[in-house]
C-alpha positions, 0 to 999 in steps of 0.5 A: 500500500505504501509503495502504491501511495508513493507511485501515485504521488510521483505520477501526480507530480509528473502530471501536474508539472506537465500542465505548467508552461515553463519559460523556454529560451528562444533561439533566434529573434523573437516574434512578439505580438502586442494587442495595442499600438501603445504597447507596441511603441514601447516594445519596439523601443526595448527590443530594437532590431533584435526582435520582430514586433507586430501589433493587432490594433491600429490607430483609432481602434477601441480595445474594449470592443475589438474582436480579432480578425482572421489575420490577427488570429494568424499572427497570434498563432505564429507569435513566440510571445504575446504582450497585452495590457491586462485589467480587462482592457482587451475585453472581447479577447480575454478568452482567446488570450487565456487560451494562448497562455496555455501554449506560449508566454502571454505577458501583461504589462499590468502585472508589473504594477503594484496593485495598490497603485491601481485605480478602481474601475467605476464599471465593475466591482473589484476590478481596476481601471486599465488605462495605466499608460496615462501615468508614465511612472506606472507605465514604465514599471509595467514595461520594466517587468516586460523587459525582464521577462523578454530577457528571460526568453532571450538571455543573449539580448537581455542586457541589450533590452535593459539598455534600450529600456533605460534610454526609453525610460529617460525620454518618457520621464522627460516628457512627464516633466514637460507635461507637469510644467504645461499643466501648471499653466492652467489655474485651478478652476480650469483643471476640469477635463470631461472626456467621451469615456473615463480613460483619463483618471490616471492622467488626472491623478498624476497631473492634478486635474479633475476628470469626468467621463461621459461613459464609464471606464469601458466604452461598453457602459451605457449612458442614460438621460439622467447621466446626460442631464447631470453632466449638462448641469455640472458643466454649467455650474462649473463654467466649463468651456469645453468637453473632449471627444476621442479618436476611438469613441463615438461623438454621439453622446458628447453631442447630446450634452452639447445640445443639452447645454444649448437648450439652457443657453450655455455655450460649450465647445467640442474639443479634440479629439484626444488620443485615449485607447490608441495612438495616432497614425504612423509618422504623425506627432501622436504616432508614438506614446510620448508624442501622443501624451504631448499632443493630448496636453496641447489639445487639453490646454487649448480647450480649457484656457479661456 
């Protein structure tokens, strides 16, 4: 009986270990697939010419509702490693990413961030706001984690990845300092940012701006007449000059608020669009992460200054 028990324990251990995906070092350049362009921008800077980076979601894409096309599935199948944001940003892809995590490394940028620093989601209880890139310090913590994980997969390039990350880190922190200086131009009464959906809470916390989203954290959240009416009253009470639309969301609800303000003889403009969940077109100012942050700040200041 004792011998049978030992054999059972041994076999259970073998079966359990076979269910785990152990990291294996890749020989040759990694093929990395990212979900969003914001992630791709950072990863391309980190890996340089030592890996191939493909991105699923292009400019103007809303990751909350995105469904992969056949070509995307082909990319995911061929990827050595998949990098996503996590925190339910890629809502429609969650099951697919979970499936691939049993076959290959699926890394989440959000796994590199201390959970105590994350903001709670206003949409779903016990969940977090996924728009972590709007706090550059948090975003760098996530990318630092990814850099180390990629180094584990390709140890011959690990120091190269680390060196590239440090260069990128210094550039992001320089942009962060620039943003703080620019936002300082606004007086306290002007620091109210109303956007199409609640994507800018991390931005607001870092730079001292009150942020309100017309929709919730996810663009799947519904907006009723009560919410629209409440936003109209808030805008008038606070004497807010502009509300901001986004490149990846519809302007329909924002226009309803504009119309509601007009009925009450209050003039407010639609400003933007801001870049929230996606970068701008390649070879434009907003086509990179740092450029996107700076472009947003320019648009915000222009809209809120009276």
